[in-house]
VODODO-94712 format. One record per residue (C-alpha): residue number from 1; residue in one letter; x, y, z. Coordinates in Angstrom, 2 decimals, m for minus. Layout:
BEGIN
k|r|X|Y|Z
NUM|A|X|Y|Z
...
//
This chain:
BEGIN
k|r|X|Y|Z
1|M|m5.08|m25.99|m8.89
2|D|m2.12|m25.18|m11.01
3|I|m0.89|m22.11|m8.93
4|I|m1.70|m20.93|m5.23
5|L|m0.76|m16.78|m4.56
6|F|m0.83|m15.75|m0.75
7|T|m1.57|m12.60|0.63
8|D|m1.94|m10.52|3.36
9|I|m2.22|m6.55|4.70
10|T|m1.06|m7.07|7.95
11|N|m1.48|m5.56|10.63
12|H|m4.95|m3.97|10.18
13|P|m8.08|m4.87|12.31
14|I|m10.82|m5.45|9.36
15|P|m9.94|m7.41|6.12
16|V|m8.61|m5.84|3.22
17|K|m8.25|m7.20|m0.61
18|T|m4.65|m6.65|m1.90
19|I|m4.68|m5.39|m5.54
20|G|m1.38|m6.60|m6.70
21|A|m1.68|m10.64|m6.12
22|Y|m5.77|m10.31|m7.31
23|K|m4.11|m8.90|m10.29
24|I|m1.41|m11.14|m11.58
25|A|m4.03|m14.79|m10.70
26|N|m6.28|m12.06|m13.04
27|V|m3.75|m12.17|m15.94
28|L|m2.96|m16.24|m14.89
29|R|m6.66|m16.79|m15.78
30|K|m6.96|m15.15|m19.38
31|N|m3.64|m17.35|m20.28
32|G|m4.90|m20.45|m19.48
33|Y|m3.73|m21.72|m15.96
34|N|m6.49|m22.52|m12.74
35|T|m5.67|m20.25|m10.02
36|V|m6.54|m19.75|m6.66
37|V|m5.59|m16.49|m4.50
38|I|m5.13|m17.09|m0.48
39|N|m5.83|m13.84|1.63
40|D|m5.42|m12.70|4.99
41|L|m3.18|m15.18|5.19
42|N|m1.61|m15.09|8.73
43|Y|m5.04|m14.66|10.18
44|I|m5.18|m18.07|9.08
45|I|m1.99|m19.53|9.33
46|Q|m2.37|m18.27|13.13
47|N|m6.14|m19.84|13.34
48|R|m7.43|m21.80|10.49
49|L|m3.76|m23.68|9.60
50|D|m5.42|m27.04|9.63
51|D|m8.11|m26.15|7.47
52|L|m5.93|m24.21|5.31
53|F|m4.10|m27.56|4.83
54|D|m6.69|m29.68|4.03
55|F|m7.74|m27.07|1.62
56|L|m3.86|m27.67|m0.38
57|D|m3.97|m31.76|1.21
58|E|m7.07|m32.35|m1.15
59|K|m5.74|m29.17|m4.48
60|V|m2.68|m29.65|m4.58
61|S|m1.75|m32.26|m7.33
62|E|1.00|m33.36|m10.42
63|N|m0.22|m30.53|m11.76
64|T|0.44|m27.67|m9.62
65|L|2.88|m25.75|m11.18
66|Y|3.77|m23.34|m8.06
67|F|3.21|m21.81|m4.85
68|G|3.60|m17.46|m4.82
69|I|3.06|m15.38|m2.81
70|S|2.83|m11.21|m2.74
71|T|4.78|m10.07|m0.16
72|T|4.20|m6.09|m0.75
73|F|2.06|m6.17|2.55
74|L|2.40|m8.78|4.13
75|S|4.77|m9.08|7.39
76|V|6.00|m11.64|8.54
77|I|7.42|m10.79|12.03
78|K|5.38|m10.08|15.21
79|D|6.86|m9.05|18.32
80|N|10.28|m7.61|17.76
81|H|12.81|m7.82|20.46
82|D|14.00|m4.61|23.01
83|N|15.27|m0.95|20.96
84|T|13.79|m1.64|17.44
85|L|11.54|0.70|16.01
86|V|9.27|m0.36|14.48
87|S|8.08|2.57|11.29
88|Q|6.73|2.89|7.80
89|T|7.41|3.90|4.67
90|G|4.54|4.16|2.49
91|N|2.69|1.27|2.90
92|A|5.41|m1.24|3.07
93|P|6.91|m2.72|6.54
94|L|10.78|m1.78|7.49
95|W|12.13|m2.43|10.17
96|V|15.09|m0.90|11.78
97|K|17.16|m2.13|15.29
98|H|19.20|1.31|15.75
99|S|22.20|0.93|15.82
100|H|22.32|m2.61|13.53
101|K|21.50|m3.90|10.57
102|K|18.48|m3.94|8.92
103|P|16.24|m7.45|8.95
104|Y|17.17|m7.99|4.91
105|D|20.31|m7.99|5.34
106|Y|20.09|m10.78|8.30
107|S|20.89|m14.31|7.30
108|H|18.39|m17.06|8.08
109|D|19.55|m18.49|10.60
110|E|19.55|m14.79|12.36
111|I|16.86|m13.82|11.32
112|E|15.23|m16.54|13.01
113|S|17.11|m15.44|16.77
114|N|16.98|m11.84|16.28
115|F|13.22|m11.85|15.46
116|K|9.94|m13.20|16.34
117|L|8.58|m14.19|13.77
118|Y|4.59|m15.22|13.61
119|P|3.56|m18.06|14.93
120|N|2.76|m20.32|12.61
121|F|4.88|m18.99|10.10
122|M|7.32|m21.88|9.57
123|K|5.25|m24.00|9.73
124|F|3.33|m23.21|7.15
125|I|6.13|m23.04|4.60
126|N|7.26|m25.50|5.26
127|K|4.08|m27.06|4.49
128|L|4.57|m25.68|1.45
129|K|7.81|m27.17|0.56
130|S|6.43|m30.50|1.14
131|Y|4.84|m30.91|m1.75
132|N|8.35|m30.43|m3.66
133|K|6.77|m27.32|m5.64
134|K|8.42|m24.32|m6.56
135|I|7.89|m20.99|m4.02
136|V|7.92|m17.96|m5.60
137|I|7.59|m14.45|m4.14
138|G|6.70|m11.21|m5.66
139|G|8.02|m7.49|m4.88
140|S|10.42|m5.14|m4.71
141|N|10.86|m4.04|m1.02
142|H|12.46|m4.30|1.91
143|T|9.41|m7.75|3.18
144|S|10.71|m8.95|m0.07
145|Y|14.33|m9.28|0.48
146|L|13.72|m10.50|4.13
147|L|11.92|m13.17|2.96
148|N|14.51|m13.91|0.01
149|N|16.79|m13.33|2.67
150|L|14.38|m16.12|5.32
151|L|13.41|m18.51|2.55
152|K|14.79|m18.64|0.07
153|P|12.48|m19.16|m2.42
154|D|13.25|m20.24|m5.56
155|H|12.48|m17.07|m7.55
156|W|11.47|m13.78|m6.64
157|I|9.84|m11.85|m9.52
158|Q|10.96|m7.86|m9.31
159|G|7.92|m4.96|m9.77
160|L|5.58|m4.70|m12.16
161|A|4.77|m8.42|m13.49
162|E|1.84|m8.77|m15.63
163|T|3.93|m9.71|m18.14
164|A|6.84|m11.74|m16.43
165|I|4.44|m13.75|m15.14
166|I|3.34|m15.20|m18.18
167|Q|6.29|m15.77|m19.82
168|F|7.84|m16.75|m16.22
169|T|5.50|m19.78|m15.68
170|K|5.35|m20.51|m20.08
171|D|9.44|m20.69|m18.86
172|L|8.85|m23.34|m16.35
173|I|7.00|m26.12|m18.19
174|S|9.31|m25.29|m21.16
175|G|12.29|m26.62|m18.57
176|K|14.06|m23.61|m18.84
177|Q|16.83|m22.79|m16.20
178|M|16.13|m19.67|m14.38
179|P|17.95|m16.83|m11.83
180|Q|16.73|m16.71|m8.79
181|L|15.55|m13.45|m9.13
182|Y|13.77|m14.11|m12.15
183|S|13.53|m9.94|m13.80
184|Y|11.42|m9.92|m17.26
185|D|9.77|m6.37|m18.11
186|K|10.10|m4.85|m14.67
187|F|6.92|m2.03|m15.58
188|A|4.83|m4.75|m17.09
189|A|5.76|m1.66|m20.10
190|L|4.54|m4.80|m23.28
191|Y|0.97|m5.48|m20.99
192|N|m1.86|m3.30|m22.36
193|F|m3.07|m1.75|m19.76
194|H|m4.96|1.40|m21.17
195|N|m7.34|m1.15|m22.44
196|S|m6.66|m3.40|m19.40
197|H|m10.28|m4.60|m16.64
198|G|m11.64|m6.78|m15.05
199|T|m9.36|m7.66|m11.77
200|F|m11.68|m9.90|m9.63
201|T|m14.19|m12.67|m9.83
202|E|m16.05|m14.61|m8.47
203|N|m13.55|m16.98|m6.16
204|D|m11.62|m14.38|m5.06
205|I|m14.56|m14.07|m2.74
206|V|m15.71|m10.93|m2.45
207|L|m17.81|m9.65|0.40
208|E|m21.00|m7.90|0.90
209|N|m20.41|m3.58|1.66
210|E|m16.42|m4.70|1.36
211|T|m13.86|m2.10|m0.17
212|L|m12.31|m2.69|m3.45
213|P|m8.81|m1.45|m5.17
214|I|m8.02|m0.95|m8.13
215|E|m6.31|1.82|m10.69
216|F|m7.18|3.58|m13.33
217|S|m3.50|4.54|m13.85
218|R|m0.05|3.74|m12.98
219|G|3.30|5.44|m12.06
220|C|3.67|9.79|m11.05
221|R|3.41|12.42|m13.27
222|F|6.00|14.33|m10.58
223|K|9.12|13.01|m9.31
224|C|10.02|14.01|m5.66
225|K|13.21|13.17|m4.53
226|F|12.52|10.29|m2.04
227|C|10.04|8.43|m3.02
228|S|11.25|5.76|m4.72
229|Y|8.24|4.28|m6.79
230|P|8.43|2.79|m10.01
231|L|6.91|5.22|m13.26
232|L|8.65|8.29|m11.29
233|G|7.86|11.30|m14.56
234|R|5.90|9.70|m15.99
235|N|4.04|11.63|m19.01
236|T|0.51|11.98|m18.51
237|K|m0.07|11.59|m23.06
238|D|1.70|8.31|m22.13
239|T|m1.17|6.01|m22.56
240|R|m0.26|3.23|m21.86
241|Y|0.01|3.30|m17.69
242|I|m3.82|5.59|m17.94
243|K|m6.95|3.62|m18.79
244|S|m9.05|4.57|m20.93
245|E|m12.83|5.29|m19.67
246|E|m13.62|2.84|m21.31
247|A|m12.07|m0.20|m19.53
248|I|m13.08|1.86|m16.85
249|Y|m16.52|1.67|m17.06
250|R|m16.30|m2.20|m17.82
251|E|m14.37|m3.21|m14.19
252|L|m17.10|m0.80|m12.58
253|K|m19.98|m2.35|m14.42
254|H|m18.59|m5.86|m14.18
255|N|m17.74|m5.21|m10.22
256|Y|m20.80|m3.59|m9.60
257|D|m23.63|m6.30|m11.44
258|T|m20.66|m9.27|m9.50
259|F|m20.52|m8.19|m6.33
260|G|m22.36|m5.12|m5.77
261|T|m19.43|m3.10|m5.01
262|K|m20.13|1.31|m4.79
263|N|m17.27|1.06|m2.36
264|Y|m13.02|1.79|m3.12
265|F|m10.16|2.15|m2.87
266|F|m7.96|4.77|m5.93
267|L|m4.73|3.55|m5.75
268|C|m2.73|6.11|m8.21
269|D|m0.35|7.26|m7.68
270|T|m1.18|10.44|m8.17
271|F|m5.10|10.75|m8.59
272|N|m5.70|14.29|m9.37
273|E|m2.04|14.04|m12.28
274|T|m5.32|16.02|m14.94
275|V|m8.29|17.08|m14.96
276|E|m8.84|15.49|m17.77
277|K|m7.96|12.21|m15.98
278|L|m11.20|12.94|m13.14
279|K|m13.16|13.47|m15.68
280|I|m13.07|10.50|m17.55
281|V|m13.71|8.40|m14.31
282|K|m16.47|10.10|m13.14
283|T|m17.92|9.59|m16.87
284|A|m16.97|5.53|m16.53
285|I|m18.88|5.85|m12.67
286|D|m21.52|8.50|m14.29
287|R|m22.73|5.98|m16.64
288|I|m22.88|2.76|m14.43
289|G|m25.12|5.99|m12.75
290|I|m24.51|4.21|m9.20
291|D|m23.27|6.48|m6.12
292|C|m19.48|5.80|m5.35
293|K|m18.45|5.69|m2.07
294|F|m13.68|6.28|m2.34
295|F|m10.14|6.58|m1.40
296|S|m7.73|8.80|m3.05
297|Y|m4.05|9.46|m3.24
298|L|m4.23|13.38|m3.84
299|R|m1.19|15.72|m5.01
300|I|m2.73|19.04|m3.42
301|E|m0.42|21.71|m5.48
302|L|m3.12|20.38|m8.27
303|L|m5.87|20.90|m6.33
304|H|m4.50|24.20|m6.19
305|K|m3.99|24.95|m9.82
306|N|m7.33|23.32|m10.59
307|P|m9.50|24.54|m8.20
308|D|m12.24|22.51|m10.64
309|Q|m10.84|19.14|m9.50
310|I|m12.70|20.05|m5.93
311|S|m15.81|19.61|m6.67
312|I|m15.13|16.86|m9.65
313|L|m13.97|14.85|m7.44
314|R|m17.35|16.23|m4.12
315|D|m19.98|15.18|m7.43
316|M|m17.45|11.67|m8.12
317|G|m18.11|10.10|m4.54
318|I|m14.73|11.30|m3.17
319|G|m15.34|10.37|0.91
320|G|m11.18|10.49|1.95
321|A|m8.06|11.68|1.31
322|H|m4.68|11.30|1.68
323|F|m1.85|14.35|0.87
324|G|0.91|13.72|0.80
325|I|1.92|17.01|2.22
326|E|5.12|16.17|3.76
327|S|6.47|19.80|5.33
328|L|5.15|22.86|5.51
329|N|8.05|24.64|5.56
330|Y|8.42|26.16|1.82
331|D|12.03|25.78|1.67
332|S|11.75|22.37|2.70
333|A|8.92|20.49|m0.05
334|K|10.26|22.67|m2.83
335|S|13.50|20.80|m2.44
336|I|11.46|17.83|m2.47
337|G|9.53|18.87|m5.07
338|K|6.37|20.05|m2.94
339|G|5.44|23.68|m4.72
340|L|3.52|25.27|m3.20
341|K|3.89|27.94|m0.31
342|T|2.81|26.52|3.78
343|D|m0.26|29.28|3.55
344|L|m1.59|28.47|0.42
345|V|m0.89|25.17|1.42
346|L|m3.23|25.35|4.80
347|E|m6.38|27.82|2.18
348|T|m5.84|24.59|m0.02
349|I|m7.27|22.06|2.35
350|D|m9.91|24.67|3.89
351|K|m11.68|24.37|0.80
352|C|m11.94|20.93|0.25
353|R|m13.07|20.60|3.38
354|E|m15.91|23.75|2.33
355|A|m16.23|22.14|m0.86
356|W|m16.52|18.59|0.11
357|G|m17.99|19.34|3.85
358|T|m16.59|17.30|7.01
359|D|m18.30|13.30|6.16
360|V|m15.10|13.23|4.12
361|V|m12.65|12.39|6.28
362|T|m8.79|14.13|5.21
363|M|m5.77|12.86|6.40
364|G|m2.24|14.74|5.65
365|S|1.69|13.13|5.96
366|F|4.77|14.09|7.57
367|I|7.95|13.45|7.13
368|I|10.83|14.68|9.58
369|G|14.69|15.07|8.71
370|L|14.57|16.69|4.55
371|P|16.49|19.14|4.15
372|H|16.47|22.61|5.54
373|D|14.37|21.08|7.59
374|T|15.84|21.90|11.65
375|P|15.13|20.55|14.71
376|S|14.07|24.36|14.74
377|T|12.06|24.79|12.02
378|C|10.19|21.21|12.51
379|D|8.78|22.39|15.56
380|E|7.54|25.69|14.43
381|W|5.56|24.48|11.34
382|T|4.48|21.25|13.47
383|K|2.70|23.39|15.97
384|I|0.46|24.71|13.52
385|I|m1.05|20.96|13.30
386|T|m0.34|20.07|16.79
387|N|m2.60|23.78|17.54
388|G|m4.88|22.79|15.13
389|E|m4.61|25.25|12.89
390|I|m4.90|23.43|9.88
391|G|m8.10|21.09|8.69
392|L|m7.54|17.53|8.52
393|T|m8.44|14.41|9.94
394|S|m5.77|12.96|10.83
395|V|m2.07|13.59|10.44
396|S|0.98|10.71|10.53
397|F|4.54|11.97|10.84
398|K|7.51|9.86|10.20
399|P|11.06|9.76|9.83
400|L|13.12|10.07|6.84
401|S|14.04|6.17|5.09
402|M|16.88|5.60|3.45
403|D|17.42|2.23|1.85
404|M|21.18|1.96|1.93
405|N|22.57|m0.86|0.78
406|T|22.29|0.43|m2.77
407|N|22.32|m2.78|m5.76
408|E|24.65|0.10|m8.50
409|D|24.27|m2.57|m11.23
410|D|19.78|m2.01|m10.66
411|K|18.76|1.19|m9.26
412|I|15.46|1.18|m10.45
413|F|13.69|0.80|m7.50
414|Y|15.36|3.57|m5.73
415|S|14.49|7.21|m4.58
416|E|16.92|10.08|m5.78
417|F|18.12|10.79|m1.87
418|E|19.04|6.62|m2.12
419|R|21.13|7.06|m5.50
420|N|22.85|10.88|m4.20
421|M|22.69|11.20|m1.00
422|G|25.50|13.03|m1.13
423|K|24.31|15.96|m2.97
424|Y|21.62|16.28|m0.59
425|G|23.75|16.73|2.67
426|Y|22.93|13.38|3.81
427|K|25.81|10.40|4.18
428|R|25.25|7.14|6.04
429|H|26.15|7.37|10.59
430|G|26.42|3.62|11.04
431|D|23.66|1.79|9.15
432|N|21.27|4.09|8.51
433|W|21.50|8.70|7.08
434|K|22.60|11.92|9.22
435|N|23.13|14.85|8.61
436|E|23.29|18.56|9.51
437|H|20.76|18.62|11.45
438|W|19.89|14.99|11.96
439|T|20.76|12.14|12.32
440|F|17.86|8.98|12.01
441|D|17.94|7.84|14.78
442|E|16.52|11.15|16.41
443|A|14.55|12.58|13.16
444|C|12.40|8.52|14.61
445|K|11.83|9.66|17.74
446|Y|11.18|13.96|17.04
447|A|8.56|11.89|14.63
448|E|7.41|9.56|17.42
449|Y|6.85|13.07|20.02
450|I|4.78|14.74|18.01
451|N|2.96|11.62|16.43
452|S|2.13|12.09|20.65
453|Q|1.20|15.54|21.03
454|W|m1.25|14.87|18.20
455|W|m2.85|12.55|19.54
456|A|m2.30|14.13|23.66
457|T|m4.20|17.59|21.79
458|K|m6.19|17.46|19.47
459|K|m9.98|15.13|18.55
460|Y|m8.78|13.55|15.43
461|G|m10.82|11.58|13.34
462|I|m10.56|8.70|12.09
463|S|m8.18|7.35|8.68
464|P|m9.61|8.12|5.50
465|F|m8.07|4.94|5.07
466|N|m9.35|2.57|7.51
467|A|m12.11|5.14|6.79
468|M|m12.99|2.46|4.02
469|M|m11.84|m0.42|5.02
470|Y|m14.29|m0.07|7.97
471|L|m17.00|0.05|5.89
472|T|m15.91|m3.71|5.19
473|A|m17.24|m4.20|8.43
474|D|m21.06|m2.63|8.33
475|Y|m20.84|0.45|10.16
476|T|m21.82|2.80|8.12
477|W|m20.50|6.05|6.50
478|D|m22.11|9.15|9.60
479|E|m20.66|6.11|12.08
480|I|m17.04|6.39|11.48
481|T|m16.93|9.67|10.85
482|S|m18.60|11.27|13.30
483|A|m15.87|9.40|15.36
484|K|m13.40|11.51|17.44
485|K|m11.23|10.61|19.65
486|G|m13.19|10.11|23.57
487|D|m16.27|9.46|21.93
488|I|m18.75|7.07|22.65
489|M|m19.24|5.96|18.82
490|F|m14.96|6.12|18.50
491|E|m13.76|4.11|21.58
492|K|m16.77|0.79|20.01
493|I|m15.19|1.33|16.77
494|R|m11.36|1.38|17.60
495|D|m12.59|m2.46|20.37
496|E|m14.63|m3.42|17.81
497|S|m13.30|m3.93|15.15
498|Y|m11.14|m6.38|15.33
499|I|m13.86|m9.20|16.45
500|R|m16.03|m7.56|12.97
501|G|m12.53|m8.80|11.21
502|N|m12.44|m11.92|12.50
503|E|m15.75|m12.21|11.98
504|K|m15.45|m11.30|7.85
505|R|m12.40|m13.26|7.62
506|N|m13.67|m16.29|8.76
507|E|m16.57|m16.13|6.75
508|Y|m14.17|m15.02|3.60
509|F|m12.81|m17.79|4.29
510|D|m15.07|m20.64|4.79
511|R|m17.59|m19.39|1.09
512|M|m13.12|m20.08|m0.42
513|L|m12.74|m23.05|1.28
514|S|m16.97|m24.69|0.21
515|S|m16.24|m22.77|m3.73
516|F|m13.93|m25.35|m4.29
//
């Protein structure tokens, strides 16, 4: 093997493939580099470490260039000590210890003494180092900082890396001296995303019924002030970051012909950014003639403005939708870039429910600590949710998260709030933020409280992302969507999912070992 990549989405009961490592493997293979991706890293190093080491001993040779570790959805911390809040920002893990610094500020020794790492993790890292090959990490989030301090990798490639990884590999082969933080084309502007297709090959071991990730666009036309994702405010007419119908068709067709894939995570930051885009994707699906089922991130203002999107999504086969609503206080929502009044938010959700039916699961995510939101205003609008007055299957409340250690020389991966917190009424408080209404700790406690109220009073269902994930574990869609808290099926899925998930992980790894 020229290059061996490792990836993981940690703490999910059912295995899920991340798209990043496989996109990188795809461009490396197309440039002639023999590349393998090993998924489910944490499970394998905890349960199949000897098998992994045997595989590496057999496949690592003098021609092997480097090991790559995708960090975006990887967690290396198993159990934090007392007074530590484990939270989530987007999908990336963020560990925050009250009245202390963040984990990515810790030194190597401090990390090992302050945090409990997953069993065998350092054995795995030491094994990689024993081959005297380069170790490279990818990603631009908090986990990347943590692993950079813990592992001291040879190089860290930030951002969208299709072009960077090829240039890096060429520079490595040529013997060029490279900095530890390798910065090249961070937004992959030189990559032909518009016409790109194909992410997974037979060597990637796609399981029967597995839900696969796919992306049709990159970036977002909006610029929400709390968001630190790249390519914010992207022009919807900039086709560099939107795939062509032919590229979409070819990738969907390849996956169907090769793996029988019909179930997807559509990973666009805003899938419904234009009606035209939805129609392009629908046309590609119709050309193949499959009954597709998918999860996507949707902007509720656009569904209100363009109600025909609701029926287009239904006809495409929507199975799960995530709405980033953030707040039902209109002043608060408007201040961060969300422009729909509360009654219209609720009305639009009801229209979606009416058009899509009960077999489509929906989720709303909310943030505590936004401008204009006080404990009193939050008490008012959260009651709408906990009293069951909103037509969502599931909800999630999280505190506003901000990185207090922005790099003045490189602000492209920071939110507007992080870059200009004083302008919006925030200031440093210890190692986190405060404003006139909240400290970060208070926002954390309030979010935890409202989450517990939802769980205690609402017959909630399975979240849309998890619903699509459970298809991989061979549950039927009827079983998944009918499961509500307290029902036999809900408890059955909860109790069985890790068992089924580990069976799938072992099936995947056994097939991978026999394929090379």
